[in-house]
PDB file with one MODEL, atoms N, CA, C and O in Angstrom:
MODEL        1
ATOM      1  N   UNK A   1      -0.290  11.457  16.274  1.00  0.00           N
ATOM      2  CA  UNK A   1       0.483  10.197  16.073  1.00  0.00           C
ATOM      3  C   UNK A   1      -0.501  10.107  14.688  1.00  0.00           C
ATOM      4  O   UNK A   1      -1.698   9.877  14.514  1.00  0.00           O
ATOM      5  N   UNK A   2       0.811  10.456  13.673  1.00  0.00           N
ATOM      6  CA  UNK A   2       0.115   9.056  12.356  1.00  0.00           C
ATOM      7  C   UNK A   2      -0.645   8.081  12.271  1.00  0.00           C
ATOM      8  O   UNK A   2      -1.653   7.991  11.570  1.00  0.00           O
ATOM      9  N   UNK A   3       0.166   6.670  13.558  1.00  0.00           N
ATOM     10  CA  UNK A   3      -0.753   5.632  12.964  1.00  0.00           C
ATOM     11  C   UNK A   3      -2.015   5.620  13.938  1.00  0.00           C
ATOM     12  O   UNK A   3      -2.511   4.496  13.859  1.00  0.00           O
ATOM     13  N   UNK A   4      -2.575   6.242  14.629  1.00  0.00           N
ATOM     14  CA  UNK A   4      -3.579   5.898  15.882  1.00  0.00           C
ATOM     15  C   UNK A   4      -4.768   5.650  15.228  1.00  0.00           C
ATOM     16  O   UNK A   4      -5.630   4.874  15.642  1.00  0.00           O
ATOM     17  N   UNK A   5      -4.854   6.569  13.785  1.00  0.00           N
ATOM     18  CA  UNK A   5      -6.049   5.866  12.938  1.00  0.00           C
ATOM     19  C   UNK A   5      -5.896   4.674  12.370  1.00  0.00           C
ATOM     20  O   UNK A   5      -6.904   4.203  11.844  1.00  0.00           O
ATOM     21  N   UNK A   6      -4.524   3.814  12.316  1.00  0.00           N
ATOM     22  CA  UNK A   6      -4.854   2.471  11.812  1.00  0.00           C
ATOM     23  C   UNK A   6      -5.134   1.563  13.341  1.00  0.00           C
ATOM     24  O   UNK A   6      -5.641   0.442  13.334  1.00  0.00           O
ATOM     25  N   UNK A   7      -4.804   2.112  14.307  1.00  0.00           N
ATOM     26  CA  UNK A   7      -4.165   1.530  15.531  1.00  0.00           C
ATOM     27  C   UNK A   7      -5.580   1.448  16.095  1.00  0.00           C
ATOM     28  O   UNK A   7      -5.780   0.397  16.704  1.00  0.00           O
ATOM     29  N   UNK A   8      -6.873   2.501  16.036  1.00  0.00           N
ATOM     30  CA  UNK A   8      -7.605   2.456  16.346  1.00  0.00           C
ATOM     31  C   UNK A   8      -8.585   1.366  15.188  1.00  0.00           C
ATOM     32  O   UNK A   8      -9.773   1.549  15.456  1.00  0.00           O
ATOM     33  N   UNK A   9      -8.489   0.729  14.474  1.00  0.00           N
ATOM     34  CA  UNK A   9      -9.055   0.010  13.893  1.00  0.00           C
ATOM     35  C   UNK A   9      -9.335  -1.400  14.562  1.00  0.00           C
ATOM     36  O   UNK A   9     -10.368  -2.061  14.660  1.00  0.00           O
ATOM     37  N   UNK A  10      -8.008  -1.619  14.994  1.00  0.00           N
ATOM     38  CA  UNK A  10      -8.125  -2.582  15.873  1.00  0.00           C
ATOM     39  C   UNK A  10      -7.579  -4.090  14.865  1.00  0.00           C
ATOM     40  O   UNK A  10      -7.364  -5.246  15.230  1.00  0.00           O
ATOM     41  N   UNK A  11      -7.507  -3.520  13.680  1.00  0.00           N
ATOM     42  CA  UNK A  11      -6.421  -4.476  12.724  1.00  0.00           C
ATOM     43  C   UNK A  11      -5.146  -4.993  13.037  1.00  0.00           C
ATOM     44  O   UNK A  11      -4.568  -3.948  13.334  1.00  0.00           O
ATOM     45  N   UNK A  12      -4.299  -5.908  13.176  1.00  0.00           N
ATOM     46  CA  UNK A  12      -3.423  -6.574  13.554  1.00  0.00           C
ATOM     47  C   UNK A  12      -2.738  -7.588  12.479  1.00  0.00           C
ATOM     48  O   UNK A  12      -3.230  -8.084  11.465  1.00  0.00           O
ATOM     49  N   UNK A  13      -1.759  -7.693  12.901  1.00  0.00           N
ATOM     50  CA  UNK A  13      -0.903  -8.939  11.673  1.00  0.00           C
ATOM     51  C   UNK A  13      -0.612  -9.583  12.296  1.00  0.00           C
ATOM     52  O   UNK A  13      -0.944  -9.269  13.439  1.00  0.00           O
ATOM     53  N   UNK A  14       0.185 -10.941  12.198  1.00  0.00           N
ATOM     54  CA  UNK A  14      -0.031 -12.438  12.304  1.00  0.00           C
ATOM     55  C   UNK A  14       1.228 -12.451  14.078  1.00  0.00           C
ATOM     56  O   UNK A  14       1.783 -13.370  14.680  1.00  0.00           O
ATOM     57  N   UNK A  15       1.191 -11.421  14.227  1.00  0.00           N
ATOM     58  CA  UNK A  15       2.314 -11.286  15.317  1.00  0.00           C
ATOM     59  C   UNK A  15       1.374 -10.780  16.663  1.00  0.00           C
ATOM     60  O   UNK A  15       1.623 -10.956  17.855  1.00  0.00           O
ATOM     61  N   UNK A  16       0.117 -10.034  15.985  1.00  0.00           N
ATOM     62  CA  UNK A  16      -0.551  -9.344  16.878  1.00  0.00           C
ATOM     63  C   UNK A  16      -0.641  -8.270  17.431  1.00  0.00           C
ATOM     64  O   UNK A  16      -1.250  -7.933  18.446  1.00  0.00           O
ATOM     65  N   UNK A  17       0.558  -7.224  16.103  1.00  0.00           N
ATOM     66  CA  UNK A  17       0.814  -5.953  16.812  1.00  0.00           C
ATOM     67  C   UNK A  17       0.035  -5.476  15.931  1.00  0.00           C
ATOM     68  O   UNK A  17      -0.377  -6.015  14.903  1.00  0.00           O
ATOM     69  N   UNK A  18      -0.221  -4.186  16.448  1.00  0.00           N
ATOM     70  CA  UNK A  18      -1.416  -2.970  15.336  1.00  0.00           C
ATOM     71  C   UNK A  18      -0.619  -3.786  13.853  1.00  0.00           C
ATOM     72  O   UNK A  18       0.127  -4.765  13.847  1.00  0.00           O
ATOM     73  N   UNK A  19      -0.948  -3.236  13.087  1.00  0.00           N
ATOM     74  CA  UNK A  19      -0.501  -3.043  11.459  1.00  0.00           C
ATOM     75  C   UNK A  19       0.150  -1.609  11.403  1.00  0.00           C
ATOM     76  O   UNK A  19       0.359  -0.904  12.390  1.00  0.00           O
ATOM     77  N   UNK A  20       0.408  -1.320  10.228  1.00  0.00           N
ATOM     78  CA  UNK A  20       1.190  -0.136  10.058  1.00  0.00           C
ATOM     79  C   UNK A  20       1.887  -0.715   8.858  1.00  0.00           C
ATOM     80  O   UNK A  20       2.359  -1.786   8.474  1.00  0.00           O
ATOM     81  N   UNK A  21       1.570   1.587   8.114  1.00  0.00           N
ATOM     82  CA  UNK A  21       2.151   0.960   6.941  1.00  0.00           C
ATOM     83  C   UNK A  21       2.113   2.878   6.549  1.00  0.00           C
ATOM     84  O   UNK A  21       1.269   3.731   6.825  1.00  0.00           O
ATOM     85  N   UNK A  22       3.499   2.966   5.776  1.00  0.00           N
ATOM     86  CA  UNK A  22       3.820   3.459   5.407  1.00  0.00           C
ATOM     87  C   UNK A  22       3.649   4.024   4.075  1.00  0.00           C
ATOM     88  O   UNK A  22       2.940   3.501   3.215  1.00  0.00           O
ATOM     89  N   UNK A  23       4.858   5.988   3.791  1.00  0.00           N
ATOM     90  CA  UNK A  23       3.853   5.872   1.796  1.00  0.00           C
ATOM     91  C   UNK A  23       3.981   5.093   1.344  1.00  0.00           C
ATOM     92  O   UNK A  23       3.018   4.507   0.848  1.00  0.00           O
ATOM     93  N   UNK A  24       5.907   4.371   1.188  1.00  0.00           N
ATOM     94  CA  UNK A  24       5.715   3.705   0.559  1.00  0.00           C
ATOM     95  C   UNK A  24       5.066   2.630  -0.345  1.00  0.00           C
ATOM     96  O   UNK A  24       5.327   2.127  -1.438  1.00  0.00           O
ATOM     97  N   UNK A  25       3.834   2.467   0.861  1.00  0.00           N
ATOM     98  CA  UNK A  25       3.028   0.981   0.910  1.00  0.00           C
ATOM     99  C   UNK A  25       1.995   1.389   0.233  1.00  0.00           C
ATOM    100  O   UNK A  25       1.200   0.626  -0.317  1.00  0.00           O
ATOM    101  N   UNK A  26       1.925   2.708   0.224  1.00  0.00           N
ATOM    102  CA  UNK A  26       0.451   2.787  -0.436  1.00  0.00           C
ATOM    103  C   UNK A  26       0.677   3.016  -1.953  1.00  0.00           C
ATOM    104  O   UNK A  26      -0.322   2.987  -2.672  1.00  0.00           O
ATOM    105  N   UNK A  27       2.868   3.420  -2.952  1.00  0.00           N
ATOM    106  CA  UNK A  27       2.260   3.106  -3.418  1.00  0.00           C
ATOM    107  C   UNK A  27       2.525   2.023  -4.434  1.00  0.00           C
ATOM    108  O   UNK A  27       2.246   2.176  -5.623  1.00  0.00           O
ATOM    109  N   UNK A  28       2.928   1.206  -4.072  1.00  0.00           N
ATOM    110  CA  UNK A  28       3.024  -0.132  -3.352  1.00  0.00           C
ATOM    111  C   UNK A  28       1.020  -0.899  -4.283  1.00  0.00           C
ATOM    112  O   UNK A  28       0.674  -1.418  -5.344  1.00  0.00           O
ATOM    113  N   UNK A  29       0.709  -0.691  -3.663  1.00  0.00           N
ATOM    114  CA  UNK A  29      -0.304  -1.227  -3.810  1.00  0.00           C
ATOM    115  C   UNK A  29      -0.925  -0.382  -4.540  1.00  0.00           C
ATOM    116  O   UNK A  29      -2.014  -0.832  -4.896  1.00  0.00           O
ATOM    117  N   UNK A  30      -0.602   1.139  -5.102  1.00  0.00           N
ATOM    118  CA  UNK A  30      -1.665   1.580  -6.296  1.00  0.00           C
ATOM    119  C   UNK A  30      -0.826   0.830  -7.368  1.00  0.00           C
ATOM    120  O   UNK A  30      -1.574   0.245  -8.151  1.00  0.00           O
ATOM    121  N   UNK A  31       0.117   0.711  -7.570  1.00  0.00           N
ATOM    122  CA  UNK A  31       0.788   0.342  -8.975  1.00  0.00           C
ATOM    123  C   UNK A  31       0.536  -1.310  -9.170  1.00  0.00           C
ATOM    124  O   UNK A  31       1.012  -1.857 -10.164  1.00  0.00           O
ATOM    125  N   UNK A  32      -0.122  -1.974  -8.323  1.00  0.00           N
ATOM    126  CA  UNK A  32      -0.049  -3.499  -7.809  1.00  0.00           C
ATOM    127  C   UNK A  32      -1.515  -3.049  -8.790  1.00  0.00           C
ATOM    128  O   UNK A  32      -1.644  -3.047 -10.015  1.00  0.00           O
ATOM    129  N   UNK A  33      -2.849  -2.560  -7.326  1.00  0.00           N
ATOM    130  CA  UNK A  33      -4.005  -2.304  -8.018  1.00  0.00           C
ATOM    131  C   UNK A  33      -4.262  -2.046  -9.720  1.00  0.00           C
ATOM    132  O   UNK A  33      -5.386  -1.851 -10.184  1.00  0.00           O
ATOM    133  N   UNK A  34      -3.540  -2.069 -10.194  1.00  0.00           N
ATOM    134  CA  UNK A  34      -3.169  -0.383 -11.441  1.00  0.00           C
ATOM    135  C   UNK A  34      -2.701  -1.607 -12.583  1.00  0.00           C
ATOM    136  O   UNK A  34      -3.251  -1.581 -13.685  1.00  0.00           O
ATOM    137  N   UNK A  35      -1.541  -2.813 -12.248  1.00  0.00           N
ATOM    138  CA  UNK A  35      -1.376  -3.455 -13.566  1.00  0.00           C
ATOM    139  C   UNK A  35      -2.955  -4.521 -13.239  1.00  0.00           C
ATOM    140  O   UNK A  35      -3.646  -4.964 -14.156  1.00  0.00           O
ATOM    141  N   UNK A  36      -3.136  -4.664 -12.310  1.00  0.00           N
ATOM    142  CA  UNK A  36      -4.652  -5.957 -11.608  1.00  0.00           C
ATOM    143  C   UNK A  36      -5.715  -5.525 -12.594  1.00  0.00           C
ATOM    144  O   UNK A  36      -6.536  -6.211 -13.201  1.00  0.00           O
ATOM    145  N   UNK A  37      -5.529  -4.394 -12.604  1.00  0.00           N
ATOM    146  CA  UNK A  37      -7.392  -4.083 -13.428  1.00  0.00           C
ATOM    147  C   UNK A  37      -6.388  -3.663 -14.925  1.00  0.00           C
ATOM    148  O   UNK A  37      -7.037  -3.029 -15.756  1.00  0.00           O
ATOM    149  N   UNK A  38      -5.684  -3.804 -15.110  1.00  0.00           N
ATOM    150  CA  UNK A  38      -5.646  -3.721 -16.741  1.00  0.00           C
ATOM    151  C   UNK A  38      -4.873  -2.887 -16.828  1.00  0.00           C
ATOM    152  O   UNK A  38      -5.416  -2.182 -17.678  1.00  0.00           O
ATOM    153  N   UNK A  39      -3.922  -2.380 -16.568  1.00  0.00           N
ATOM    154  CA  UNK A  39      -2.665  -0.824 -16.929  1.00  0.00           C
ATOM    155  C   UNK A  39      -1.525  -1.710 -16.883  1.00  0.00           C
ATOM    156  O   UNK A  39      -0.956  -2.405 -16.041  1.00  0.00           O
ATOM    157  N   UNK A  40      -1.378  -1.349 -18.417  1.00  0.00           N
ATOM    158  CA  UNK A  40       0.250  -1.936 -18.789  1.00  0.00           C
ATOM    159  C   UNK A  40       1.370  -1.912 -18.022  1.00  0.00           C
ATOM    160  O   UNK A  40       1.697  -0.836 -17.520  1.00  0.00           O
ATOM    161  N   UNK A  41       2.226  -3.192 -17.771  1.00  0.00           N
ATOM    162  CA  UNK A  41       3.021  -2.666 -17.179  1.00  0.00           C
ATOM    163  C   UNK A  41       4.074  -1.867 -17.569  1.00  0.00           C
ATOM    164  O   UNK A  41       4.958  -1.864 -16.712  1.00  0.00           O
ATOM    165  N   UNK A  42       4.298  -1.244 -18.455  1.00  0.00           N
ATOM    166  CA  UNK A  42       5.009  -0.267 -19.241  1.00  0.00           C
ATOM    167  C   UNK A  42       4.869   0.818 -19.027  1.00  0.00           C
ATOM    168  O   UNK A  42       5.660   1.746 -19.203  1.00  0.00           O
ATOM    169  N   UNK A  43       3.412   0.820 -18.452  1.00  0.00           N
ATOM    170  CA  UNK A  43       2.587   2.282 -17.974  1.00  0.00           C
ATOM    171  C   UNK A  43       3.259   3.296 -17.090  1.00  0.00           C
ATOM    172  O   UNK A  43       3.786   4.408 -17.054  1.00  0.00           O
ATOM    173  N   UNK A  44       2.736   1.663 -16.031  1.00  0.00           N
ATOM    174  CA  UNK A  44       3.055   1.620 -14.273  1.00  0.00           C
ATOM    175  C   UNK A  44       4.222   1.658 -14.374  1.00  0.00           C
ATOM    176  O   UNK A  44       4.336   2.615 -13.609  1.00  0.00           O
ATOM    177  N   UNK A  45       5.607   1.369 -14.764  1.00  0.00           N
ATOM    178  CA  UNK A  45       6.424   1.689 -15.303  1.00  0.00           C
ATOM    179  C   UNK A  45       7.119   2.942 -14.597  1.00  0.00           C
ATOM    180  O   UNK A  45       7.941   3.054 -13.687  1.00  0.00           O
ATOM    181  N   UNK A  46       6.282   4.020 -15.589  1.00  0.00           N
ATOM    182  CA  UNK A  46       6.696   5.005 -16.520  1.00  0.00           C
ATOM    183  C   UNK A  46       5.737   5.981 -14.876  1.00  0.00           C
ATOM    184  O   UNK A  46       6.181   7.091 -14.583  1.00  0.00           O
ATOM    185  N   UNK A  47       4.823   5.543 -14.235  1.00  0.00           N
ATOM    186  CA  UNK A  47       4.185   6.619 -13.924  1.00  0.00           C
ATOM    187  C   UNK A  47       4.401   6.327 -12.395  1.00  0.00           C
ATOM    188  O   UNK A  47       3.737   7.056 -11.658  1.00  0.00           O
ATOM    189  N   UNK A  48       5.248   5.349 -11.744  1.00  0.00           N
ATOM    190  CA  UNK A  48       6.381   4.740 -10.794  1.00  0.00           C
ATOM    191  C   UNK A  48       7.696   5.407 -10.398  1.00  0.00           C
ATOM    192  O   UNK A  48       8.161   5.598  -9.275  1.00  0.00           O
ATOM    193  N   UNK A  49       8.361   5.830 -12.068  1.00  0.00           N
ATOM    194  CA  UNK A  49       9.314   6.617 -12.537  1.00  0.00           C
ATOM    195  C   UNK A  49      10.746   5.512 -12.449  1.00  0.00           C
ATOM    196  O   UNK A  49      11.847   5.726 -11.941  1.00  0.00           O
ATOM    197  N   UNK A  50      10.250   4.355 -13.116  1.00  0.00           N
ATOM    198  CA  UNK A  50      11.424   3.716 -13.035  1.00  0.00           C
ATOM    199  C   UNK A  50      11.385   3.685 -14.694  1.00  0.00           C
ATOM    200  O   UNK A  50      12.304   3.162 -15.323  1.00  0.00           O
TER     201      UNK A  50
ENDMDL
END
């Protein structure tokens, strides 16, 4: 079960349900972190395929 590792952390959302992430969530996190740490937005756009 792919979500088991996240469930095992015990982290929950505002409703008390275990957190759940999808591959797309990690894509957004990567791009956001890259831009906030100095990657020019137009380069992030190319990396994201937009």
